[in-house]
N, C-alpha and C positions, 0 to 999 in steps of 0.2 A: 872139195879139197883143192888147195892151191899146190903149184908145183914144188914150192919149198917144203911144205909139210910132207907130201908124198914122197920126196927125195929122202926124207928122214926115216922112213919106214924100212924095215928089214925086207929082204927079198922075199922070204916067205909070206909076211904079211902083204906086201904088194900083190903076190900071186893070188892069195885068198880073196883080197878085195876085188881083183879083176874077175875071179870066178863068181863072186857073189853079185857084183853090181856092173861089171863090164859087158859091153857089148862088141863081139867079134866083128870085125868089117873086112878085113882082106890079109893076104900073106904076100910077101916079096921074098926074093932071094938077094942078098948081099954078100957078095964073096963065099966064104964058108959057113954062112949063117942063113937060117930062115927067120924072118922078121915078121911077127904077127901084129897087126894094128888092131886097137880096141879103142871104143868110145867109152869113157869113164865120165859121166855127168858133164858132157860137152867139152871134154879134153881129149885129146889123142896121146894114147899110150902105145909104145912099142914093147914087145916081149921078144928078146933076142935069144936063140938056141943054136948051137953048133950043128950042122948038118951030120946025121949019123949017130948023135948022142941024144940020150932021152933025159936032157937036163936044161933048165933055163940058166943062162949065164948071167943076164941083166935084164932089167925093166926100167924104161925110162919115158918121161914126157917128151913129145915132140910137138913143135909148133912151126917147123920149118916147111915152107910152102913146097919147095922142091921135093922134099921127102914125101910129103902127102900126095903130091902129083904122081910120084912113081907107083903109088898104089892104084891111082885112076886109071893108068894105062892098062891094068890087068882086069878092070871091071867091065864086063859086057852086059849093060842093063837089059837089052832085048833078049838075050839068052838067059839071064837070070829069072826074067819075068814070063819066059816062054812066049814072046811076041813073034 
């Protein structure tokens, strides 16, 4: 699915698609939001929710290298693989 088609989906449809086909990768904090990164068939998708609230505010494609790199800073391969 391309970005244009994905963007036309409703928030609930995007959420359901990520639950069914997405692979969770990482989480970061940006100001008052928790942002969860998913892989969806080779595309990066961010899920934004306000800290302290149990609801998703928006879901969007991201292909910005700086944004993706902000997640990499939080990944510790050795710890995750118990090396």
